[in-house]
PyMOL Python script that loads the backbone (N, CA, C, O; Angstrom):
from pymol import cmd

cmd.read_pdbstr("""\
ATOM      1  N   UNK A   1      96.839 -97.816-165.771  1.00  0.00           N
ATOM      2  CA  UNK A   1      97.664 -98.764-166.682  1.00  0.00           C
ATOM      3  C   UNK A   1      98.383 -99.629-165.724  1.00  0.00           C
ATOM      4  O   UNK A   1      98.959 -99.027-164.818  1.00  0.00           O
ATOM      5  N   UNK A   2      98.469-100.934-165.738  1.00  0.00           N
ATOM      6  CA  UNK A   2      99.142-101.934-165.113  1.00  0.00           C
ATOM      7  C   UNK A   2     100.478-102.326-165.792  1.00  0.00           C
ATOM      8  O   UNK A   2     100.454-102.689-166.968  1.00  0.00           O
ATOM      9  N   UNK A   3     101.572-102.272-165.145  1.00  0.00           N
ATOM     10  CA  UNK A   3     102.696-102.523-165.466  1.00  0.00           C
ATOM     11  C   UNK A   3     102.911-104.088-165.492  1.00  0.00           C
ATOM     12  O   UNK A   3     102.439-104.798-164.604  1.00  0.00           O
ATOM     13  N   UNK A   4     103.706-104.641-166.637  1.00  0.00           N
ATOM     14  CA  UNK A   4     104.050-106.145-166.536  1.00  0.00           C
ATOM     15  C   UNK A   4     105.428-106.088-165.837  1.00  0.00           C
ATOM     16  O   UNK A   4     106.221-105.148-165.796  1.00  0.00           O
ATOM     17  N   UNK A   5     105.508-107.169-165.362  1.00  0.00           N
ATOM     18  CA  UNK A   5     106.819-107.827-164.616  1.00  0.00           C
ATOM     19  C   UNK A   5     107.662-109.103-165.510  1.00  0.00           C
ATOM     20  O   UNK A   5     107.057-109.983-166.122  1.00  0.00           O
ATOM     21  N   UNK A   6     108.904-109.013-165.454  1.00  0.00           N
ATOM     22  CA  UNK A   6     109.337-110.176-165.893  1.00  0.00           C
ATOM     23  C   UNK A   6     110.446-110.732-165.081  1.00  0.00           C
ATOM     24  O   UNK A   6     111.352-110.045-164.607  1.00  0.00           O
ATOM     25  N   UNK A   7     110.331-111.941-164.956  1.00  0.00           N
ATOM     26  CA  UNK A   7     110.957-112.912-163.964  1.00  0.00           C
ATOM     27  C   UNK A   7     112.710-112.878-164.434  1.00  0.00           C
ATOM     28  O   UNK A   7     113.250-113.194-165.494  1.00  0.00           O
ATOM     29  N   UNK A   8     113.255-112.371-163.190  1.00  0.00           N
ATOM     30  CA  UNK A   8     114.627-112.494-163.605  1.00  0.00           C
ATOM     31  C   UNK A   8     115.124-113.718-163.935  1.00  0.00           C
ATOM     32  O   UNK A   8     115.904-113.786-164.884  1.00  0.00           O
ATOM     33  N   UNK A   9     114.826-114.678-163.342  1.00  0.00           N
ATOM     34  CA  UNK A   9     115.500-116.207-163.753  1.00  0.00           C
ATOM     35  C   UNK A   9     115.169-116.331-165.063  1.00  0.00           C
ATOM     36  O   UNK A   9     115.994-117.000-165.687  1.00  0.00           O
ATOM     37  N   UNK A  10     114.142-115.874-165.783  1.00  0.00           N
ATOM     38  CA  UNK A  10     114.023-116.203-167.433  1.00  0.00           C
ATOM     39  C   UNK A  10     114.731-115.159-168.397  1.00  0.00           C
ATOM     40  O   UNK A  10     115.080-115.287-169.570  1.00  0.00           O
ATOM     41  N   UNK A  11     114.823-114.158-167.583  1.00  0.00           N
ATOM     42  CA  UNK A  11     115.784-112.970-168.381  1.00  0.00           C
ATOM     43  C   UNK A  11     117.099-113.497-168.329  1.00  0.00           C
ATOM     44  O   UNK A  11     117.776-113.389-169.352  1.00  0.00           O
ATOM     45  N   UNK A  12     117.629-114.089-167.255  1.00  0.00           N
ATOM     46  CA  UNK A  12     119.049-114.429-166.931  1.00  0.00           C
ATOM     47  C   UNK A  12     119.134-115.496-168.005  1.00  0.00           C
ATOM     48  O   UNK A  12     119.895-115.452-168.972  1.00  0.00           O
ATOM     49  N   UNK A  13     118.193-116.544-167.703  1.00  0.00           N
ATOM     50  CA  UNK A  13     118.414-117.820-168.786  1.00  0.00           C
ATOM     51  C   UNK A  13     118.307-117.610-170.203  1.00  0.00           C
ATOM     52  O   UNK A  13     118.761-118.456-170.973  1.00  0.00           O
ATOM     53  N   UNK A  14     117.770-116.603-170.606  1.00  0.00           N
ATOM     54  CA  UNK A  14     117.304-116.424-172.045  1.00  0.00           C
ATOM     55  C   UNK A  14     118.747-115.467-172.693  1.00  0.00           C
ATOM     56  O   UNK A  14     119.253-115.582-173.810  1.00  0.00           O
ATOM     57  N   UNK A  15     119.094-114.674-171.743  1.00  0.00           N
ATOM     58  CA  UNK A  15     120.517-113.945-172.163  1.00  0.00           C
ATOM     59  C   UNK A  15     121.701-114.409-171.670  1.00  0.00           C
ATOM     60  O   UNK A  15     122.730-113.756-171.844  1.00  0.00           O
ATOM     61  N   UNK A  16     121.702-115.593-170.994  1.00  0.00           N
ATOM     62  CA  UNK A  16     122.877-116.403-170.550  1.00  0.00           C
ATOM     63  C   UNK A  16     123.587-115.464-169.842  1.00  0.00           C
ATOM     64  O   UNK A  16     124.598-115.062-170.418  1.00  0.00           O
ATOM     65  N   UNK A  17     123.293-114.876-168.482  1.00  0.00           N
ATOM     66  CA  UNK A  17     123.925-114.039-167.878  1.00  0.00           C
ATOM     67  C   UNK A  17     123.687-114.567-166.260  1.00  0.00           C
ATOM     68  O   UNK A  17     122.677-115.216-165.990  1.00  0.00           O
ATOM     69  N   UNK A  18     124.599-114.269-165.320  1.00  0.00           N
ATOM     70  CA  UNK A  18     124.426-114.629-163.913  1.00  0.00           C
ATOM     71  C   UNK A  18     123.314-113.808-163.382  1.00  0.00           C
ATOM     72  O   UNK A  18     123.236-112.609-163.649  1.00  0.00           O
ATOM     73  N   UNK A  19     122.288-114.540-162.496  1.00  0.00           N
ATOM     74  CA  UNK A  19     121.423-113.533-161.824  1.00  0.00           C
ATOM     75  C   UNK A  19     122.151-112.791-160.583  1.00  0.00           C
ATOM     76  O   UNK A  19     121.517-111.888-160.038  1.00  0.00           O
ATOM     77  N   UNK A  20     123.312-113.081-160.149  1.00  0.00           N
ATOM     78  CA  UNK A  20     124.121-112.027-159.172  1.00  0.00           C
ATOM     79  C   UNK A  20     124.353-111.132-159.974  1.00  0.00           C
ATOM     80  O   UNK A  20     124.252-110.039-159.416  1.00  0.00           O
ATOM     81  N   UNK A  21     124.655-111.044-161.172  1.00  0.00           N
ATOM     82  CA  UNK A  21     124.843-109.667-161.845  1.00  0.00           C
ATOM     83  C   UNK A  21     123.439-108.575-161.515  1.00  0.00           C
ATOM     84  O   UNK A  21     123.531-107.450-161.025  1.00  0.00           O
ATOM     85  N   UNK A  22     122.395-109.146-161.861  1.00  0.00           N
ATOM     86  CA  UNK A  22     121.214-108.198-161.728  1.00  0.00           C
ATOM     87  C   UNK A  22     121.077-107.895-160.330  1.00  0.00           C
ATOM     88  O   UNK A  22     120.751-106.747-160.026  1.00  0.00           O
ATOM     89  N   UNK A  23     121.305-108.877-159.307  1.00  0.00           N
ATOM     90  CA  UNK A  23     121.248-108.404-157.776  1.00  0.00           C
ATOM     91  C   UNK A  23     122.269-107.153-157.484  1.00  0.00           C
ATOM     92  O   UNK A  23     122.121-106.214-156.701  1.00  0.00           O
ATOM     93  N   UNK A  24     123.356-107.451-158.373  1.00  0.00           N
ATOM     94  CA  UNK A  24     124.347-106.552-157.856  1.00  0.00           C
ATOM     95  C   UNK A  24     123.877-104.910-158.218  1.00  0.00           C
ATOM     96  O   UNK A  24     123.879-103.937-157.464  1.00  0.00           O
ATOM     97  N   UNK A  25     123.491-105.002-159.623  1.00  0.00           N
ATOM     98  CA  UNK A  25     122.793-103.762-160.152  1.00  0.00           C
ATOM     99  C   UNK A  25     121.840-103.130-159.151  1.00  0.00           C
ATOM    100  O   UNK A  25     121.716-101.918-158.979  1.00  0.00           O
ATOM    101  N   UNK A  26     121.078-104.237-158.413  1.00  0.00           N
ATOM    102  CA  UNK A  26     119.853-103.535-157.861  1.00  0.00           C
ATOM    103  C   UNK A  26     120.833-103.093-156.290  1.00  0.00           C
ATOM    104  O   UNK A  26     120.477-102.119-155.627  1.00  0.00           O
ATOM    105  N   UNK A  27     121.893-103.838-155.922  1.00  0.00           N
ATOM    106  CA  UNK A  27     122.434-103.362-154.908  1.00  0.00           C
ATOM    107  C   UNK A  27     123.038-101.955-154.804  1.00  0.00           C
ATOM    108  O   UNK A  27     123.221-101.386-153.728  1.00  0.00           O
ATOM    109  N   UNK A  28     123.345-101.417-156.060  1.00  0.00           N
ATOM    110  CA  UNK A  28     124.040-100.023-156.109  1.00  0.00           C
ATOM    111  C   UNK A  28     122.964 -99.243-156.809  1.00  0.00           C
ATOM    112  O   UNK A  28     123.281 -98.301-157.535  1.00  0.00           O
ATOM    113  N   UNK A  29     121.622 -99.605-156.619  1.00  0.00           N
ATOM    114  CA  UNK A  29     120.354 -98.743-157.189  1.00  0.00           C
ATOM    115  C   UNK A  29     120.342 -98.503-158.604  1.00  0.00           C
ATOM    116  O   UNK A  29     119.783 -97.470-158.974  1.00  0.00           O
ATOM    117  N   UNK A  30     120.860 -99.273-159.481  1.00  0.00           N
ATOM    118  CA  UNK A  30     120.701 -99.024-160.907  1.00  0.00           C
ATOM    119  C   UNK A  30     119.439 -99.640-161.317  1.00  0.00           C
ATOM    120  O   UNK A  30     118.894 -99.161-162.313  1.00  0.00           O
ATOM    121  N   UNK A  31     118.822-100.731-160.648  1.00  0.00           N
ATOM    122  CA  UNK A  31     117.602-100.993-160.996  1.00  0.00           C
ATOM    123  C   UNK A  31     116.722-101.334-159.719  1.00  0.00           C
ATOM    124  O   UNK A  31     117.239-101.282-158.603  1.00  0.00           O
ATOM    125  N   UNK A  32     115.497-101.654-159.874  1.00  0.00           N
ATOM    126  CA  UNK A  32     114.842-102.156-158.601  1.00  0.00           C
ATOM    127  C   UNK A  32     113.913-103.501-159.176  1.00  0.00           C
ATOM    128  O   UNK A  32     113.217-103.544-160.190  1.00  0.00           O
ATOM    129  N   UNK A  33     114.116-104.379-158.339  1.00  0.00           N
ATOM    130  CA  UNK A  33     113.090-105.625-158.500  1.00  0.00           C
ATOM    131  C   UNK A  33     112.210-105.785-157.320  1.00  0.00           C
ATOM    132  O   UNK A  33     112.237-105.125-156.281  1.00  0.00           O
ATOM    133  N   UNK A  34     111.443-106.745-157.634  1.00  0.00           N
ATOM    134  CA  UNK A  34     110.449-107.141-156.636  1.00  0.00           C
ATOM    135  C   UNK A  34     110.320-108.543-156.290  1.00  0.00           C
ATOM    136  O   UNK A  34     110.454-109.315-157.240  1.00  0.00           O
ATOM    137  N   UNK A  35     110.114-109.000-155.270  1.00  0.00           N
ATOM    138  CA  UNK A  35     110.119-110.577-154.895  1.00  0.00           C
ATOM    139  C   UNK A  35     108.779-110.795-154.718  1.00  0.00           C
ATOM    140  O   UNK A  35     108.135-110.173-153.874  1.00  0.00           O
ATOM    141  N   UNK A  36     108.292-111.643-155.456  1.00  0.00           N
ATOM    142  CA  UNK A  36     106.754-112.302-155.410  1.00  0.00           C
ATOM    143  C   UNK A  36     106.784-113.723-155.313  1.00  0.00           C
ATOM    144  O   UNK A  36     107.273-114.399-156.218  1.00  0.00           O
ATOM    145  N   UNK A  37     106.282-114.243-154.247  1.00  0.00           N
ATOM    146  CA  UNK A  37     106.358-115.486-153.958  1.00  0.00           C
ATOM    147  C   UNK A  37     107.579-116.092-154.099  1.00  0.00           C
ATOM    148  O   UNK A  37     107.588-117.100-154.806  1.00  0.00           O
ATOM    149  N   UNK A  38     108.765-115.681-153.533  1.00  0.00           N
ATOM    150  CA  UNK A  38     110.184-116.044-153.694  1.00  0.00           C
ATOM    151  C   UNK A  38     110.768-115.915-154.925  1.00  0.00           C
ATOM    152  O   UNK A  38     111.964-116.178-155.048  1.00  0.00           O
ATOM    153  N   UNK A  39     110.098-115.544-155.872  1.00  0.00           N
ATOM    154  CA  UNK A  39     110.933-115.190-157.203  1.00  0.00           C
ATOM    155  C   UNK A  39     110.826-113.861-157.282  1.00  0.00           C
ATOM    156  O   UNK A  39     109.925-113.172-156.805  1.00  0.00           O
ATOM    157  N   UNK A  40     112.061-113.398-158.089  1.00  0.00           N
ATOM    158  CA  UNK A  40     112.742-111.891-158.355  1.00  0.00           C
ATOM    159  C   UNK A  40     111.897-111.397-159.752  1.00  0.00           C
ATOM    160  O   UNK A  40     111.681-112.182-160.675  1.00  0.00           O
ATOM    161  N   UNK A  41     111.581-110.382-159.759  1.00  0.00           N
ATOM    162  CA  UNK A  41     111.039-110.009-161.025  1.00  0.00           C
ATOM    163  C   UNK A  41     111.617-108.559-161.285  1.00  0.00           C
ATOM    164  O   UNK A  41     112.180-107.989-160.350  1.00  0.00           O
ATOM    165  N   UNK A  42     111.503-107.951-162.495  1.00  0.00           N
ATOM    166  CA  UNK A  42     111.898-106.564-162.568  1.00  0.00           C
ATOM    167  C   UNK A  42     110.516-105.946-163.712  1.00  0.00           C
ATOM    168  O   UNK A  42     109.932-106.553-164.609  1.00  0.00           O
ATOM    169  N   UNK A  43     110.371-104.769-163.299  1.00  0.00           N
ATOM    170  CA  UNK A  43     109.265-104.232-164.112  1.00  0.00           C
ATOM    171  C   UNK A  43     109.768-104.163-165.757  1.00  0.00           C
ATOM    172  O   UNK A  43     110.930-104.197-166.161  1.00  0.00           O
ATOM    173  N   UNK A  44     108.826-104.083-166.365  1.00  0.00           N
ATOM    174  CA  UNK A  44     109.058-104.141-167.800  1.00  0.00           C
ATOM    175  C   UNK A  44     109.599-102.569-168.255  1.00  0.00           C
ATOM    176  O   UNK A  44     110.313-102.470-169.252  1.00  0.00           O
ATOM    177  N   UNK A  45     109.287-101.577-167.612  1.00  0.00           N
ATOM    178  CA  UNK A  45     109.958-100.396-167.872  1.00  0.00           C
ATOM    179  C   UNK A  45     111.356-100.184-167.620  1.00  0.00           C
ATOM    180  O   UNK A  45     112.012 -99.251-168.082  1.00  0.00           O
ATOM    181  N   UNK A  46     111.788-101.106-166.855  1.00  0.00           N
ATOM    182  CA  UNK A  46     113.215-101.086-166.571  1.00  0.00           C
ATOM    183  C   UNK A  46     114.178-101.944-167.561  1.00  0.00           C
ATOM    184  O   UNK A  46     115.402-101.887-167.684  1.00  0.00           O
ATOM    185  N   UNK A  47     113.254-102.731-168.204  1.00  0.00           N
ATOM    186  CA  UNK A  47     114.012-103.660-169.325  1.00  0.00           C
ATOM    187  C   UNK A  47     114.991-103.286-170.097  1.00  0.00           C
ATOM    188  O   UNK A  47     115.924-104.029-170.404  1.00  0.00           O
ATOM    189  N   UNK A  48     114.833-101.857-170.553  1.00  0.00           N
ATOM    190  CA  UNK A  48     115.716-101.095-171.459  1.00  0.00           C
ATOM    191  C   UNK A  48     117.062-100.841-170.786  1.00  0.00           C
ATOM    192  O   UNK A  48     118.137-101.109-171.323  1.00  0.00           O
ATOM    193  N   UNK A  49     116.939-100.350-169.675  1.00  0.00           N
ATOM    194  CA  UNK A  49     118.139-100.282-168.865  1.00  0.00           C
ATOM    195  C   UNK A  49     118.778-101.414-168.651  1.00  0.00           C
ATOM    196  O   UNK A  49     119.930-101.515-169.074  1.00  0.00           O
ATOM    197  N   UNK A  50     118.238-102.364-168.039  1.00  0.00           N
ATOM    198  CA  UNK A  50     118.683-103.898-167.816  1.00  0.00           C
ATOM    199  C   UNK A  50     119.693-104.191-169.095  1.00  0.00           C
ATOM    200  O   UNK A  50     120.902-104.402-169.003  1.00  0.00           O
ATOM    201  N   UNK A  51     118.953-104.155-170.240  1.00  0.00           N
ATOM    202  CA  UNK A  51     119.402-104.638-171.369  1.00  0.00           C
ATOM    203  C   UNK A  51     120.833-103.856-171.569  1.00  0.00           C
ATOM    204  O   UNK A  51     121.880-104.429-171.872  1.00  0.00           O
ATOM    205  N   UNK A  52     120.705-102.579-171.367  1.00  0.00           N
ATOM    206  CA  UNK A  52     121.893-101.727-171.749  1.00  0.00           C
ATOM    207  C   UNK A  52     123.279-102.122-170.755  1.00  0.00           C
ATOM    208  O   UNK A  52     124.444-102.163-171.150  1.00  0.00           O
ATOM    209  N   UNK A  53     122.808-102.380-169.429  1.00  0.00           N
ATOM    210  CA  UNK A  53     123.778-102.596-168.568  1.00  0.00           C
ATOM    211  C   UNK A  53     124.377-103.938-168.662  1.00  0.00           C
ATOM    212  O   UNK A  53     125.499-104.166-168.208  1.00  0.00           O
ATOM    213  N   UNK A  54     123.681-104.795-169.217  1.00  0.00           N
ATOM    214  CA  UNK A  54     124.095-106.425-169.525  1.00  0.00           C
ATOM    215  C   UNK A  54     125.046-106.110-170.492  1.00  0.00           C
ATOM    216  O   UNK A  54     126.164-106.624-170.532  1.00  0.00           O
ATOM    217  N   UNK A  55     124.540-105.099-171.436  1.00  0.00           N
ATOM    218  CA  UNK A  55     125.649-105.173-172.544  1.00  0.00           C
ATOM    219  C   UNK A  55     127.137-104.595-172.388  1.00  0.00           C
ATOM    220  O   UNK A  55     128.181-104.915-172.955  1.00  0.00           O
ATOM    221  N   UNK A  56     126.862-103.655-171.442  1.00  0.00           N
ATOM    222  CA  UNK A  56     128.155-102.932-170.933  1.00  0.00           C
ATOM    223  C   UNK A  56     129.063-103.939-170.430  1.00  0.00           C
ATOM    224  O   UNK A  56     130.182-104.178-170.885  1.00  0.00           O
ATOM    225  N   UNK A  57     128.375-104.633-169.246  1.00  0.00           N
ATOM    226  CA  UNK A  57     128.978-105.682-168.675  1.00  0.00           C
ATOM    227  C   UNK A  57     129.523-106.992-169.286  1.00  0.00           C
ATOM    228  O   UNK A  57     130.558-107.575-168.964  1.00  0.00           O
ATOM    229  N   UNK A  58     128.808-107.268-170.037  1.00  0.00           N
ATOM    230  CA  UNK A  58     129.244-108.502-170.765  1.00  0.00           C
ATOM    231  C   UNK A  58     129.727-108.441-172.097  1.00  0.00           C
ATOM    232  O   UNK A  58     130.439-109.354-172.516  1.00  0.00           O
ATOM    233  N   UNK A  59     129.421-107.460-172.822  1.00  0.00           N
ATOM    234  CA  UNK A  59     130.198-107.130-174.283  1.00  0.00           C
ATOM    235  C   UNK A  59     131.493-106.059-174.072  1.00  0.00           C
ATOM    236  O   UNK A  59     132.496-106.206-174.770  1.00  0.00           O
ATOM    237  N   UNK A  60     131.429-105.211-173.290  1.00  0.00           N
ATOM    238  CA  UNK A  60     132.658-104.232-173.085  1.00  0.00           C
ATOM    239  C   UNK A  60     133.366-104.437-171.668  1.00  0.00           C
ATOM    240  O   UNK A  60     134.343-103.782-171.304  1.00  0.00           O
ATOM    241  N   UNK A  61     132.795-105.352-170.981  1.00  0.00           N
ATOM    242  CA  UNK A  61     133.700-105.845-169.728  1.00  0.00           C
ATOM    243  C   UNK A  61     133.692-104.635-168.740  1.00  0.00           C
ATOM    244  O   UNK A  61     134.742-104.257-168.221  1.00  0.00           O
ATOM    245  N   UNK A  62     132.510-104.041-168.489  1.00  0.00           N
ATOM    246  CA  UNK A  62     132.491-102.744-167.569  1.00  0.00           C
ATOM    247  C   UNK A  62     132.034-103.283-166.419  1.00  0.00           C
ATOM    248  O   UNK A  62     130.978-103.917-166.407  1.00  0.00           O
ATOM    249  N   UNK A  63     132.770-103.096-165.329  1.00  0.00           N
ATOM    250  CA  UNK A  63     132.130-103.719-164.006  1.00  0.00           C
ATOM    251  C   UNK A  63     131.245-102.970-163.463  1.00  0.00           C
ATOM    252  O   UNK A  63     130.972-101.902-164.011  1.00  0.00           O
ATOM    253  N   UNK A  64     130.550-103.383-162.179  1.00  0.00           N
ATOM    254  CA  UNK A  64     129.196-102.594-161.978  1.00  0.00           C
ATOM    255  C   UNK A  64     129.493-101.105-161.389  1.00  0.00           C
ATOM    256  O   UNK A  64     128.615-100.279-161.637  1.00  0.00           O
ATOM    257  N   UNK A  65     130.589-100.669-160.661  1.00  0.00           N
ATOM    258  CA  UNK A  65     130.726 -99.423-160.677  1.00  0.00           C
ATOM    259  C   UNK A  65     131.100 -98.515-161.810  1.00  0.00           C
ATOM    260  O   UNK A  65     130.815 -97.317-161.804  1.00  0.00           O
ATOM    261  N   UNK A  66     131.683 -99.055-162.691  1.00  0.00           N
ATOM    262  CA  UNK A  66     131.813 -98.554-163.952  1.00  0.00           C
ATOM    263  C   UNK A  66     130.502 -98.210-164.519  1.00  0.00           C
ATOM    264  O   UNK A  66     130.252 -97.091-164.966  1.00  0.00           O
ATOM    265  N   UNK A  67     129.676 -99.176-164.497  1.00  0.00           N
ATOM    266  CA  UNK A  67     128.324 -98.926-165.265  1.00  0.00           C
ATOM    267  C   UNK A  67     127.646 -97.852-164.720  1.00  0.00           C
ATOM    268  O   UNK A  67     127.090 -96.980-165.387  1.00  0.00           O
ATOM    269  N   UNK A  68     127.702 -97.926-163.087  1.00  0.00           N
ATOM    270  CA  UNK A  68     127.059 -96.648-162.543  1.00  0.00           C
ATOM    271  C   UNK A  68     127.526 -95.245-162.820  1.00  0.00           C
ATOM    272  O   UNK A  68     126.795 -94.263-162.945  1.00  0.00           O
ATOM    273  N   UNK A  69     128.935 -95.281-162.907  1.00  0.00           N
ATOM    274  CA  UNK A  69     129.558 -93.898-163.245  1.00  0.00           C
ATOM    275  C   UNK A  69     129.184 -93.798-164.838  1.00  0.00           C
ATOM    276  O   UNK A  69     129.106 -92.627-165.209  1.00  0.00           O
ATOM    277  N   UNK A  70     128.999 -94.521-165.598  1.00  0.00           N
ATOM    278  CA  UNK A  70     128.675 -94.172-167.182  1.00  0.00           C
ATOM    279  C   UNK A  70     127.367 -93.839-167.249  1.00  0.00           C
ATOM    280  O   UNK A  70     126.941 -92.987-168.029  1.00  0.00           O
ATOM    281  N   UNK A  71     126.545 -94.588-166.312  1.00  0.00           N
ATOM    282  CA  UNK A  71     125.123 -94.051-166.326  1.00  0.00           C
ATOM    283  C   UNK A  71     124.987 -92.616-166.196  1.00  0.00           C
ATOM    284  O   UNK A  71     124.366 -91.895-166.978  1.00  0.00           O
ATOM    285  N   UNK A  72     125.857 -92.103-164.740  1.00  0.00           N
ATOM    286  CA  UNK A  72     125.496 -90.689-164.588  1.00  0.00           C
ATOM    287  C   UNK A  72     126.203 -90.018-165.263  1.00  0.00           C
ATOM    288  O   UNK A  72     125.926 -88.823-165.163  1.00  0.00           O
ATOM    289  N   UNK A  73     127.354 -90.332-166.202  1.00  0.00           N
ATOM    290  CA  UNK A  73     127.795 -89.351-166.980  1.00  0.00           C
ATOM    291  C   UNK A  73     126.950 -89.225-168.289  1.00  0.00           C
ATOM    292  O   UNK A  73     127.074 -88.181-168.929  1.00  0.00           O
ATOM    293  N   UNK A  74     126.139 -90.152-168.723  1.00  0.00           N
ATOM    294  CA  UNK A  74     125.139 -90.073-169.692  1.00  0.00           C
ATOM    295  C   UNK A  74     124.029 -89.165-169.410  1.00  0.00           C
ATOM    296  O   UNK A  74     123.529 -88.513-170.327  1.00  0.00           O
ATOM    297  N   UNK A  75     123.532 -89.058-167.987  1.00  0.00           N
ATOM    298  CA  UNK A  75     122.345 -88.689-167.582  1.00  0.00           C
ATOM    299  C   UNK A  75     122.764 -87.337-167.547  1.00  0.00           C
ATOM    300  O   UNK A  75     121.935 -86.565-168.030  1.00  0.00           O
ATOM    301  N   UNK A  76     124.054 -86.698-167.016  1.00  0.00           N
ATOM    302  CA  UNK A  76     124.852 -85.481-167.058  1.00  0.00           C
ATOM    303  C   UNK A  76     124.530 -84.979-168.396  1.00  0.00           C
ATOM    304  O   UNK A  76     123.893 -83.941-168.572  1.00  0.00           O
ATOM    305  N   UNK A  77     125.019 -85.797-169.431  1.00  0.00           N
ATOM    306  CA  UNK A  77     125.179 -85.399-170.767  1.00  0.00           C
ATOM    307  C   UNK A  77     123.947 -84.826-171.166  1.00  0.00           C
ATOM    308  O   UNK A  77     123.839 -83.671-171.580  1.00  0.00           O
ATOM    309  N   UNK A  78     122.811 -85.816-171.011  1.00  0.00           N
ATOM    310  CA  UNK A  78     121.630 -85.382-171.620  1.00  0.00           C
ATOM    311  C   UNK A  78     120.889 -84.168-171.010  1.00  0.00           C
ATOM    312  O   UNK A  78     120.025 -83.478-171.553  1.00  0.00           O
ATOM    313  N   UNK A  79     121.432 -84.047-169.712  1.00  0.00           N
ATOM    314  CA  UNK A  79     120.831 -82.711-168.705  1.00  0.00           C
ATOM    315  C   UNK A  79     121.333 -81.484-169.610  1.00  0.00           C
ATOM    316  O   UNK A  79     120.679 -80.538-170.050  1.00  0.00           O
ATOM    317  N   UNK A  80     122.613 -81.771-169.745  1.00  0.00           N
ATOM    318  CA  UNK A  80     123.374 -80.526-170.259  1.00  0.00           C
ATOM    319  C   UNK A  80     122.917 -80.163-171.807  1.00  0.00           C
ATOM    320  O   UNK A  80     123.029 -79.043-172.305  1.00  0.00           O
ATOM    321  N   UNK A  81     122.418 -81.250-172.424  1.00  0.00           N
ATOM    322  CA  UNK A  81     122.101 -80.979-173.806  1.00  0.00           C
ATOM    323  C   UNK A  81     120.777 -80.411-173.894  1.00  0.00           C
ATOM    324  O   UNK A  81     120.509 -79.601-174.781  1.00  0.00           O
ATOM    325  N   UNK A  82     119.781 -80.846-172.884  1.00  0.00           N
ATOM    326  CA  UNK A  82     118.467 -80.000-172.788  1.00  0.00           C
ATOM    327  C   UNK A  82     118.703 -78.790-172.517  1.00  0.00           C
ATOM    328  O   UNK A  82     117.985 -77.928-173.024  1.00  0.00           O
ATOM    329  N   UNK A  83     119.787 -78.424-171.637  1.00  0.00           N
ATOM    330  CA  UNK A  83     119.996 -77.033-171.160  1.00  0.00           C
ATOM    331  C   UNK A  83     120.588 -76.218-172.316  1.00  0.00           C
ATOM    332  O   UNK A  83     120.148 -75.095-172.562  1.00  0.00           O
ATOM    333  N   UNK A  84     121.471 -76.709-172.950  1.00  0.00           N
ATOM    334  CA  UNK A  84     121.966 -76.013-174.227  1.00  0.00           C
ATOM    335  C   UNK A  84     120.864 -75.699-175.162  1.00  0.00           C
ATOM    336  O   UNK A  84     120.811 -74.546-175.591  1.00  0.00           O
ATOM    337  N   UNK A  85     119.852 -76.681-175.594  1.00  0.00           N
ATOM    338  CA  UNK A  85     118.827 -76.433-176.259  1.00  0.00           C
ATOM    339  C   UNK A  85     117.833 -75.220-175.617  1.00  0.00           C
ATOM    340  O   UNK A  85     117.555 -74.207-176.260  1.00  0.00           O
ATOM    341  N   UNK A  86     117.475 -75.413-174.618  1.00  0.00           N
ATOM    342  CA  UNK A  86     116.880 -74.325-173.841  1.00  0.00           C
ATOM    343  C   UNK A  86     117.631 -72.845-173.863  1.00  0.00           C
ATOM    344  O   UNK A  86     116.955 -71.825-173.726  1.00  0.00           O
ATOM    345  N   UNK A  87     118.792 -72.798-174.010  1.00  0.00           N
ATOM    346  CA  UNK A  87     119.695 -71.492-174.010  1.00  0.00           C
ATOM    347  C   UNK A  87     119.687 -71.049-175.746  1.00  0.00           C
ATOM    348  O   UNK A  87     119.563 -69.934-176.254  1.00  0.00           O
ATOM    349  N   UNK A  88     119.819 -72.026-176.211  1.00  0.00           N
ATOM    350  CA  UNK A  88     119.617 -71.666-177.751  1.00  0.00           C
ATOM    351  C   UNK A  88     118.289 -71.118-178.208  1.00  0.00           C
ATOM    352  O   UNK A  88     118.272 -70.068-178.851  1.00  0.00           O
ATOM    353  N   UNK A  89     117.029 -71.846-177.878  1.00  0.00           N
ATOM    354  CA  UNK A  89     115.795 -71.152-177.717  1.00  0.00           C
ATOM    355  C   UNK A  89     115.590 -69.534-177.421  1.00  0.00           C
ATOM    356  O   UNK A  89     115.018 -68.654-178.064  1.00  0.00           O
ATOM    357  N   UNK A  90     116.252 -69.532-176.262  1.00  0.00           N
ATOM    358  CA  UNK A  90     116.123 -68.232-175.550  1.00  0.00           C
ATOM    359  C   UNK A  90     116.852 -67.078-176.253  1.00  0.00           C
ATOM    360  O   UNK A  90     116.358 -65.959-176.385  1.00  0.00           O
ATOM    361  N   UNK A  91     118.188 -67.475-176.739  1.00  0.00           N
ATOM    362  CA  UNK A  91     118.932 -66.574-177.684  1.00  0.00           C
ATOM    363  C   UNK A  91     118.258 -66.311-178.915  1.00  0.00           C
ATOM    364  O   UNK A  91     118.503 -65.238-179.466  1.00  0.00           O
ATOM    365  N   UNK A  92     117.488 -67.067-179.419  1.00  0.00           N
ATOM    366  CA  UNK A  92     116.801 -66.850-180.891  1.00  0.00           C
ATOM    367  C   UNK A  92     115.744 -65.598-180.337  1.00  0.00           C
ATOM    368  O   UNK A  92     115.321 -64.877-181.240  1.00  0.00           O
ATOM    369  N   UNK A  93     115.433 -65.380-179.398  1.00  0.00           N
ATOM    370  CA  UNK A  93     114.407 -64.111-178.929  1.00  0.00           C
ATOM    371  C   UNK A  93     115.192 -62.872-179.281  1.00  0.00           C
ATOM    372  O   UNK A  93     114.606 -61.840-179.607  1.00  0.00           O
ATOM    373  N   UNK A  94     116.556 -62.955-179.220  1.00  0.00           N
ATOM    374  CA  UNK A  94     117.374 -61.704-179.040  1.00  0.00           C
ATOM    375  C   UNK A  94     117.996 -61.517-180.499  1.00  0.00           C
ATOM    376  O   UNK A  94     118.761 -60.567-180.664  1.00  0.00           O
ATOM    377  N   UNK A  95     117.741 -62.275-181.449  1.00  0.00           N
ATOM    378  CA  UNK A  95     118.170 -62.400-182.741  1.00  0.00           C
ATOM    379  C   UNK A  95     117.523 -61.500-183.611  1.00  0.00           C
ATOM    380  O   UNK A  95     117.803 -61.491-184.810  1.00  0.00           O
TER     381      UNK A  95
END
""", "prot")
cmd.dss("prot")
cmd.show_as("cartoon", "prot")
cmd.util.cbc("prot")
cmd.orient("prot")
């Protein structure tokens, strides 16, 4: 299955954001972009994350470092929730 790519310039134009914001996200490893024939693109699978980071930055005024910290905290929370669910399932065996 081939994945689609979206041109960063068009994304930024549509959402009225600065392309430097997307480049900054890439700089800290939050997203990955591709450069094809001098144009920067993002894989469609990363679009949800990019939209989330865009909202956090422009609507909630969270800087790049804050976005990275928030993403890490949410990832840890999801991991802990999964672990709790697994432990609950194991406890049911002993009930």
